[in-house]
N, C-alpha and C positions, 0 to 999 in steps of 0.2 A: 289697104292694110289688112292682112289676114288674121283671123282670130286664132287662138290656141287650138280650138277644136279642128278648125280647117287645116292648120298646119300639121296636126297629129295625123289626120286622115291622109294627107299627101305623103308623109313619111311612111305610114303603114302601107300605102300602095307601092312604095318603092322597095319594100323588103325583097331580098334576093329569092328568086324561084329556082330550085334545083332542077325543075323540069326543063328549064331552058339553059342550064349551065353547060359550059364547055367541058369536053372530056378531060380527065386528069392527065397530067404528063406521064408518058410511058417511062417506067424506071430504066436506068441504064446499067444497074448492077444489083446483085443480090448475094447475101451470105447463104451458102449451101448448108450451114449448120443450123442457124436460127431463123432463116427466111426473111431477114430484115432487108428492105429494099433501099436503094440509093439512087440519087439523081446527079447528072453531070459528072464531074470528077471526084465527087464525094465518095464514090465507091472504091477508090484506090486504096489498098492496104488492108490492115486488120479490121475486122468488124468492130464497130464501136459500141455494140450492145453490152450492157452491164446488168447483172441481176445481183443486187446487193454489192458485195465485194468481188464477186466472180466476174471474170471477163470472158465473152464469147471466144472460143478457140478458133472460129472460122476466119477466113479471108474473103473479102468481097471479090466476086467474080463478075466479069462483064456479061451483060445480057442484052446486046444490041443487035443481034442477028435477026433476020426476017424469020418469023415463026416462033421467036422466044416468048412473045406476049400475045394474049388474046384479050379483047375488051370483055369486061364482066357484063354479062347480058342482063341480070336483074337491075343493075344501076346504070346501064348504058355508058360504062367507063367513067362515071362522074366520081364514084367513090361514096356516094350518099344515096340512101334510099328512104324516101319519105322523111327527109330532114335529118336522119340519123346515119352514122357510119354504116356503110353496107356490110351486112354480116357474111356475105359470099366472098368478098375480096378484102375484108378488113380495112376498107377505106382507100385501098390503093387504086381501084378502078380497073385494074388489070390482073390477069391470071397467067403465071409462068407456065407456058405450054411447050417448051423445048422438047422435041422428041427424045425420050430417054432420060430427061432431066439433066442434072450435072454429071452423073456417073454413067449414064447410058443404060441404067437399069429400071428407070421409071416406067410403069405400065402406060401403054398408049391411052390417051384420053383421061388420064388422071393428073390434073393440073397441080401445081404447087402454089398454095396461097400465101402471098407475101405479107409482111408486117411493116408498118410505118415506123414503129419504135420498138 
């Protein structure tokens, strides 16, 4: 029979380690207006982002082509850096790097940082 102290040590040893976490799922859609990312078929239609009573005017666009996303180097595509949301990718784990962005005018090498909400 384990004591409470021993059980607590076992539980503490099982805490998740982001150093060994799997990469975050690559987004499949993004709003070109507010940069909200979406996964699966969630990206179909108008962007669901709301700010107070205002609704985002953007429509989700597919981002599933090769070269659309690049892993965030600081967090190794996990979306977390030292246990906190990664400040380089806003916790997405990926940076939108499609050449030219959505309108073809985005400067080369300047990614769009997505948002989860």
